[in-house]
C-alpha positions in Angstrom: 0.5 17.2 -15.8 -2.8 15.4 -15.2 -5.2 15.3 -12.4 -5.4 12.5 -9.8 -7.5 11.3 -7.0 -5.2 10.5 -4.0 -6.0 8.4 -1.0 -4.3 6.8 2.0 -5.6 4.2 4.4 -4.4 2.9 7.7 -5.4 0.4 10.4 -3.9 -0.2 13.8 -1.2 -2.9 14.2 -3.5 -5.0 16.4 -6.0 -5.4 13.5 -6.1 -9.0 12.3 -5.5 -9.7 8.6 -8.7 -11.8 8.6 -10.7 -8.8 9.8 -9.3 -6.6 7.0 -10.0 -9.4 4.5 -13.6 -9.6 5.6 -14.0 -5.9 5.3 -12.5 -5.9 1.8 -14.7 -8.8 0.7 -17.7 -6.6 1.7 -16.2 -3.8 -0.4 -15.7 -6.2 -3.2 -19.4 -7.0 -3.2 -20.2 -3.3 -3.7 -17.4 -3.0 -6.4 -19.0 -5.9 -8.4 -22.4 -4.0 -8.2 -20.5 -1.0 -9.5 -19.5 -3.2 -12.5 -15.8 -3.7 -11.7 -14.8 -7.0 -13.2 -12.8 -9.0 -12.4 -12.1 -8.4 -8.7 -10.0 -10.2 -6.2 -9.3 -10.0 -2.5 -5.8 -11.1 -1.7 -4.4 -11.9 1.8 -0.7 -12.5 1.2 2.6 -12.9 3.1 5.8 -11.9 1.3 8.1 -14.3 2.9 10.0 -15.7 -0.1 11.9 -14.0 -3.0 9.2 -14.9 -5.5 6.5 -13.6 -3.3 8.4 -10.4 -2.6 8.8 -9.9 -6.4 5.1 -10.4 -6.8 4.4 -7.7 -4.3 6.0 -5.2 -6.7 2.8 -5.6 -8.8 0.8 -4.4 -5.9 2.9 -1.6 -4.5 6.1 0.4 -5.1 7.1 0.0 -1.5 7.3 2.4 1.4 9.6 5.3 0.7 12.0 5.8 3.6 14.5 8.6 3.9 17.0 8.4 6.8 20.5 9.8 7.3 21.6 6.3 8.5 20.9 4.9 5.0 23.7 7.1 3.6 27.1 5.8 2.6 28.3 2.2 2.5 25.3 0.7 4.2 24.1 -2.7 3.0 20.4 -3.5 3.9 19.7 -7.2 4.4 18.4 -9.1 1.4 14.7 -8.9 1.0 14.3 -5.7 3.0 14.4 -3.0 0.2 14.0 -2.9 -3.5 16.2 0.2 -4.1 18.7 1.9 -1.9 20.1 5.3 -2.8 23.3 5.6 -0.7 23.9 9.2 -1.7 20.6 10.5 -0.6 19.9 8.0 2.2 16.7 6.7 0.8 15.2 3.3 0.2 12.0 1.5 -0.9 11.1 -0.9 1.9 9.4 -4.1 0.8 6.1 -5.0 2.6 5.9 -8.1 4.8 2.2 -8.7 4.3 -0.8 -7.3 2.4 -4.5 -7.6 2.4 -5.8 -5.9 -0.8 -8.7 -5.6 -3.1 -7.8 -5.5 -6.8 -10.4 -3.9 -9.0 -10.4 -4.0 -12.8 -12.4 -1.4 -14.8 -13.9 -1.7 -18.2 -10.6 -0.6 -19.8 -8.7 -3.5 -18.1 -6.9 -1.0 -15.7 -6.3 -2.5 -12.3 -6.5 -0.4 -9.1 -5.3 -1.6 -5.7 -7.2 -0.7 -2.5 -6.1 -2.2 0.9 -3.4 -2.5 3.4 0.2 -3.3 3.6 2.3 -4.1 6.7 6.0 -3.1 6.6 8.9 -4.0 8.9 9.4 -1.6 11.8 13.1 -1.4 11.1 15.4 -1.9 8.1 18.2 -4.3 9.1 21.7 -4.5 7.7 23.3 -7.7 6.3 24.3 -8.6 9.9 20.8 -8.3 11.2 21.4 -5.1 13.1 18.9 -2.2 12.8 19.9 0.6 10.4 16.7 2.8 10.5 13.2 2.8 11.8 10.3 3.1 9.3 8.1 4.9 11.9 5.1 2.8 10.9 4.9 1.0 14.3 3.7 -2.1 12.6 0.4 -0.4 11.4 -1.3 -1.5 8.2 -0.9 1.3 5.7 -1.5 2.1 2.0 -1.2 5.1 -0.3 -2.7 5.1 -3.8 -4.2 7.2 -6.5 -6.2 7.0 -9.7 -6.1 9.3 -12.7 -9.8 9.3 -13.2 -12.9 11.3 -12.3 -14.9 8.1 -12.2 -17.3 8.4 -9.2 -17.1 4.7 -8.5 -13.6 5.1 -7.1 -14.9 7.8 -4.6 -17.7 5.3 -3.5 -15.0 2.7 -2.8 -12.9 5.2 -0.8 -16.1 6.2 1.1 -16.4 2.7 2.3 -12.9 2.9 3.8 -13.9 6.3 5.4 -17.1 4.9 6.9 -15.1 2.0 8.4 -12.5 4.5 9.9 -9.6 3.4 7.7 -9.3 6.6 5.6 -6.2 8.6 6.6 -6.3 11.2 3.8 -7.7 12.0 0.4 -7.2 14.7 -2.2 -9.4 14.9 -5.2 -7.8 17.1 -7.8 -10.9 16.6 -10.0 -13.2 18.3 -7.4 -13.6 22.1 -7.5 -11.8 23.9 -4.7 -14.1 24.7 -1.7 
């Protein structure tokens, strides 16, 4: 088992995608100065099957566990990537994303940013099955398996802007 640096971000539902994009472009400038290359800020809507499939490169989806997802329940197409009927779990597909993609000198990509998920998972008839509990907030969870201090500087920018929800640095000595 290796060590990781975990972080999660959130922004209120009322936050405009353009405002998050502007923030991430400012972080991108610092990331370039820290020698991440290439970098990309992406503001995307996942409204078609091809775009939803592309979103898999960015995020594994929001893990939702709910008793109402157990049994013979059929989520609407494009709502979830996986559905475990036995355990009542699903991976919910994001609707939108505003992200910063950083590439290090080893060509490893790391995603920082925000995803917006549906408030409810609907069945094939358009009826709500389960609530995600995200209340339309922008959210993201990520990690890197690296002690590289540049990643901590990037996360500090999110903290300074009030977007850091949590972080856990397994590389740091216990306090």
